[in-house]
C-alpha positions in Angstrom: 0.0 0.0 0.0 1.2 3.5 -0.9 -0.2 7.0 -0.8 1.2 9.8 -3.0 0.3 13.5 -3.4 3.4 14.6 -5.4 1.5 16.0 -8.3 -0.4 19.0 -9.5 -2.7 20.2 -6.6 -1.7 17.2 -4.5 -2.0 17.7 -0.7 -1.8 15.1 2.1 0.7 14.0 4.7 0.8 10.3 5.7 1.0 9.7 9.4 0.6 6.0 9.3 -0.3 3.5 6.5 0.6 0.1 7.8 -2.8 -1.5 7.4 -5.8 -0.7 5.1 -8.2 -0.5 8.0 -6.3 2.2 9.9 -4.7 4.7 7.6 -3.9 8.0 9.4 -3.5 11.2 7.4 -3.2 15.0 7.8 -3.9 17.9 5.4 -0.9 20.3 4.9 -1.4 24.0 5.5 -1.2 26.5 2.7 2.4 27.8 2.4 3.0 30.6 4.9 -0.6 30.4 6.1 -2.8 28.6 8.6 -5.5 27.8 6.1 -6.1 24.2 5.1 -9.0 22.0 4.0 -8.1 21.0 0.4 -6.9 17.4 0.0 -6.0 15.4 -3.1 -4.0 12.2 -3.1 -3.6 8.8 -4.8 -3.9 5.4 -3.1 -2.3 2.2 -4.3 -3.9 -0.6 -2.5 -5.6 -4.0 -2.7 -8.7 -4.1 -4.8 -11.7 -5.4 -3.0 -10.4 -4.5 0.4 -12.0 -1.8 2.5 -9.7 1.1 3.2 -10.4 3.3 6.2 -8.6 6.7 5.9 -8.8 9.1 8.8 -7.8 12.8 8.5 -6.7 13.5 12.0 -6.5 17.3 11.8 -9.9 17.9 10.2 -11.2 19.8 13.2 -8.6 22.5 12.8 -9.4 23.1 9.1 -10.5 26.6 7.9 -14.2 25.7 7.9 -14.8 22.6 10.1 -18.6 23.1 9.7 -18.0 22.2 6.0 -17.3 18.6 7.0 -20.8 18.1 8.4 -22.8 16.2 5.8 -19.8 16.1 3.5 -18.9 13.1 1.3 -15.4 12.9 -0.3 -14.8 12.3 -4.0 -13.0 9.4 -5.6 -12.0 8.5 -9.2 -10.3 5.7 -11.0 -9.7 7.5 -14.3 -9.7 11.2 -13.1 -12.6 11.9 -15.4 -15.6 10.4 -13.5 -15.7 11.4 -9.8 -18.1 9.9 -7.4 -18.9 10.3 -3.7 -17.7 7.8 -1.1 -18.9 7.3 2.5 -17.4 9.9 4.8 -18.0 10.7 8.5 -17.0 13.6 10.7 -17.2 13.1 14.5 -16.2 16.7 15.4 -12.5 15.9 15.5 -11.6 13.6 12.6 -12.8 13.0 9.1 -13.0 9.3 8.1 -13.3 8.1 4.5 -14.3 4.5 4.0 -14.0 3.0 0.5 -13.5 -0.5 -1.0 -11.6 0.2 -4.3 -12.6 -1.9 -7.3 -9.1 -1.2 -8.9 -5.6 -1.1 -7.6 -5.2 2.7 -7.6 -7.7 5.4 -6.9 -7.6 9.2 -6.5 -9.4 11.0 -3.6 -10.1 14.8 -3.4 -12.0 17.4 -1.5 -13.6 18.4 -4.8 -13.0 17.5 -8.4 -9.5 18.8 -9.2 -8.9 21.3 -12.1 -5.3 20.9 -13.2 -3.0 23.6 -14.5 -2.7 21.6 -17.7 -6.4 21.7 -18.2 -6.3 25.4 -17.5 -3.8 25.9 -20.3 -6.0 23.8 -22.6 -9.0 26.0 -21.8 -7.0 29.2 -22.6 -5.6 27.8 -25.9 -8.9 26.4 -27.0 -10.8 29.7 -26.3 -8.3 31.7 -28.3 -9.1 29.7 -31.4 -12.4 31.6 -31.6 -12.4 34.8 -33.8 -14.4 36.3 -30.9 -11.7 35.8 -28.4 -8.4 37.6 -27.7 -5.9 36.2 -25.2 -4.0 38.7 -23.1 -1.1 38.0 -20.7 -1.7 40.2 -17.7 1.6 39.3 -15.9 3.4 36.6 -14.0 2.6 35.2 -10.6 5.1 34.9 -7.8 5.9 31.3 -8.9 6.4 32.5 -12.5 3.1 31.2 -13.9 1.0 33.2 -16.4 -2.0 35.2 -15.3 -4.3 34.8 -18.3 -7.1 37.1 -19.5 -9.6 36.2 -22.2 -11.2 39.2 -24.0 -14.4 37.9 -25.6 -16.2 40.2 -28.0 -15.1 43.4 -29.9 -14.7 46.4 -27.6 -16.7 49.4 -28.6 -17.9 52.6 -27.0 -21.6 51.6 -26.9 -20.9 48.2 -25.3 -21.0 47.3 -21.6 -17.8 46.0 -20.0 -18.4 42.8 -18.0 -15.6 41.3 -15.9 -15.8 37.7 -14.6 -13.1 36.2 -12.4 -12.8 32.8 -10.8 -10.8 30.8 -8.3 -9.3 33.5 -6.2 -9.3 30.7 -3.7 -7.6 27.8 -5.5 -9.3 25.0 -3.6 -12.6 26.2 -5.0 -12.1 24.3 -8.2 -15.9 24.3 -9.0 -15.3 28.0 -10.0 -13.1 27.0 -13.0 -15.4 24.2 -14.0 -18.1 26.9 -14.0 -15.9 28.9 -16.3 -15.7 26.0 -18.8 -19.4 26.1 -19.4 -19.5 29.9 -19.3 -16.8 30.3 -22.0 -18.0 27.5 -24.2 -21.5 29.0 -24.5 -20.3 32.5 -24.9 -18.1 31.4 -27.8 -20.8 29.4 -29.5 -21.8 31.4 -32.6 -24.9 29.4 -33.0 -26.2 30.3 -29.6 -28.7 33.2 -29.7 -28.1 34.3 -26.1 -24.3 34.4 -26.7 -24.7 36.3 -30.0 -27.0 38.9 -28.4 -24.7 39.3 -25.5 -21.7 40.0 -27.7 -23.7 42.7 -29.6 -24.2 44.6 -26.3 -21.1 43.7 -24.2 -17.5 42.8 -24.2 -16.3 40.2 -21.6 -13.0 40.2 -19.7 -12.6 36.7 -18.2 -9.9 35.5 -15.8 -10.6 31.7 -15.5 -8.0 31.2 -12.7 -6.9 34.1 -10.5 -4.6 31.9 -8.4 -2.6 29.4 -10.5 0.2 29.2 -8.0 -2.1 28.2 -5.1 -3.9 25.8 -7.5 -0.8 23.9 -8.4 0.5 23.9 -4.8 -2.6 22.3 -3.5 -3.7 25.3 -1.4 -7.2 25.9 -0.2 -7.3 29.7 0.0 -4.0 31.5 -0.7 -1.4 32.2 -3.3 2.3 31.2 -3.2 3.2 33.4 -0.2 0.1 32.7 1.9 -2.0 35.7 0.7 -5.8 35.5 0.6 -6.4 37.3 -2.7 -9.9 38.1 -1.8 -8.7 40.4 1.0 -6.3 42.4 -1.2 -8.6 44.5 -3.3 -8.1 47.7 -1.4 -4.3 47.9 -1.8 -2.9 45.0 -3.8 0.9 44.8 -4.2 3.4 43.1 -6.5 5.1 41.6 -3.5 2.0 39.9 -1.9 -0.8 39.9 -4.5 0.4 40.5 -8.1 -2.7 38.6 -9.3 -5.1 41.2 -7.9 -2.7 44.1 -8.8 -2.7 43.2 -12.5 -6.4 42.5 -12.8 -7.3 45.8 -11.0 -4.9 47.7 -13.2 -6.5 46.3 -16.3 -10.0 47.0 -14.9 -9.1 50.7 -14.4 -8.1 50.8 -18.1 -11.4 49.2 -19.4 -13.9 50.3 -16.8 -16.4 47.9 -15.3 -20.2 47.9 -15.9 -20.7 44.4 -14.3 -18.5 42.2 -12.2 -19.0 38.5 -11.2 -16.5 36.8 -9.0 -17.0 33.0 -8.9 -16.4 31.0 -5.7 -17.3 27.9 -3.7 -18.7 27.6 -0.2 -17.6 24.8 2.1 -20.6 24.8 4.4 -23.8 25.9 2.6 -25.2 23.2 0.2 -26.7 25.8 -2.2 -25.9 28.0 -5.1 -26.4 31.7 -4.2 -25.0 35.2 -4.8 -23.8 37.9 -2.4 -24.1 41.5 -3.4 -22.4 44.7 -2.4 -25.3 46.3 -0.4 -22.8 47.4 2.3 -20.7 49.8 0.1 -21.1 53.5 0.6 -22.5 54.2 -2.9 -25.2 51.4 -2.9 -28.5 52.8 -4.0 -31.8 52.0 -5.6 -30.2 51.5 -9.0 -27.8 48.9 -7.5 -30.8 47.1 -5.9 -32.8 47.1 -9.1 -29.9 45.6 -11.1 -29.4 42.9 -8.5 -33.1 42.0 -8.5 -33.2 41.8 -12.3 -30.2 39.4 -12.3 -31.5 37.2 -9.6 -35.0 36.9 -11.0 -33.6 36.0 -14.4 -31.3 33.3 -13.0 -34.1 31.9 -10.9 -36.2 31.6 -14.1 -33.3 30.0 -16.0 -32.4 27.2 -13.6 -33.7 25.4 -10.5 -30.1 25.0 -9.4 -30.1 28.7 -8.1 -32.0 30.0 -5.1 -32.2 33.1 -2.9 -33.5 31.7 0.4 -30.1 30.7 1.7 -26.9 32.6 1.6 -24.7 35.1 3.6 -26.2 37.7 5.9 -26.6 41.1 4.1 -24.1 43.8 5.1 -25.5 46.8 6.9 -25.3 50.0 5.0 -21.7 51.3 4.9 -20.4 48.2 6.7 -19.0 46.2 3.7 -15.5 44.8 3.8 -13.8 46.9 1.2 -10.9 44.6 0.8 -13.2 42.0 -0.8 -13.4 41.9 -4.6 -17.1 42.4 -5.1 -17.3 45.3 -2.6 -14.2 47.0 -3.8 -15.1 46.7 -7.5 -18.8 47.7 -6.9 -17.7 50.8 -5.1 -14.8 51.9 -7.4 -16.9 51.5 -10.6 -20.4 52.0 -9.2 -21.4 48.8 -11.0 -23.5 45.7 -10.5 -21.1 43.5 -8.5 -21.7 40.0 -7.3 -20.0 37.1 -5.7 -21.4 33.8 -6.9 -21.0 30.8 -4.6 -21.4 27.0 -5.4 -21.3 24.1 -2.9 -18.6 21.6 -2.2 -21.2 19.2 -1.1 -24.4 19.1 -3.1 -27.4 21.3 -4.0 -29.8 20.4 -1.2 -32.7 21.5 -3.4 -31.7 18.9 -6.1 -29.6 16.3 -4.4 -27.6 13.7 -6.3 -26.6 10.8 -4.0 -23.9 9.4 -6.3 -22.2 12.6 -7.5 -23.3 15.5 -5.4 -22.5 18.9 -6.9 -20.5 17.9 -10.0 -18.5 19.3 -12.9 -21.4 19.0 -15.3 -23.6 21.0 -13.0 -20.9 23.6 -12.5 -20.6 23.9 -16.3 -24.4 24.1 -16.8 -24.7 26.9 -14.2 -22.0 28.8 -16.1 -24.1 28.5 -19.2 -27.3 29.6 -17.4 -25.6 32.7 -15.9 -25.3 34.1 -19.4 -29.1 34.1 -19.6 -29.3 36.2 -16.5 -26.6 38.5 -17.9 -28.7 39.0 -21.0 -31.6 40.1 -18.9 -29.7 42.7 -17.0 -27.4 43.9 -19.9 -29.7 46.7 -21.2 -29.8 48.2 -17.7 -26.1 48.2 -16.8 -25.5 51.8 -17.9 
């Protein structure tokens, strides 16, 4: 028996692996940070034998409430990921699985590799409607990629969409696959109409360093990028620095920042109602977007989500608040679950890559509804 995490986005430490019925593990912290919760590892073992894998430091994770009702993911081919029995006793997380093959991967959510990210960028730039920009380099020397979709023009709205500021929230980049694919489909009426009215600036992965390192929430030097939007720096947060600089050049009429939530088993949005300039126009834009997305898909809901900020009490270091205030625009954080959508549960797969992609497609319908009102 052998356990390995020495690969893209791998994360686990082996404490003991002498017998299949008592494997003891621990999740590594993000580099120069106390955040941890993302795991991704490969098990070589005996097919047909139950393996009991206990993560000893689960209670100290960034969001221990996220373990309640959580089921880990497993895959034999790294394409199809399914849920396996998982229990949390308030201290330790225990995964029980009887592999049908000699080797199997386990992960906190379906991984999205840096190689797949590069494939996404290169595939998108094949479209005549897409232009690929290099915004700059990360601290580990990786590219920060921007896709400009549509032809910029004075009469068009400028819509920015970013994803995966927190690298362990891989559902955000799976969402981006569906979003980009539909937007570049020249036979899709919604996409064609959107590109008549808007130009899109899309960053599919804001945190490629943290993604490759197997981090939950931070970049190469332990910086939580979604707390850097007030004063980003090249030393700590070049990813935000470069994106905000480009935003200042283009302007922003709408901003959507895509994330995943560890605890809440729902899809929802969080607005910028706490920013100083929030007014009736902001509220009307938010209501139009939410109503259109509710009509587009039963995967979205508005009953459950974060508590609304009191007027003037927004955290201005967070992306959606900082951008909403700076550009006086519609600005949303969109959250998806690590577990499942409790309104439409799927016992075998939970919240999956296909559902992330479909939600990305459906969001474009809501954008079309709000587009004429953005200016």
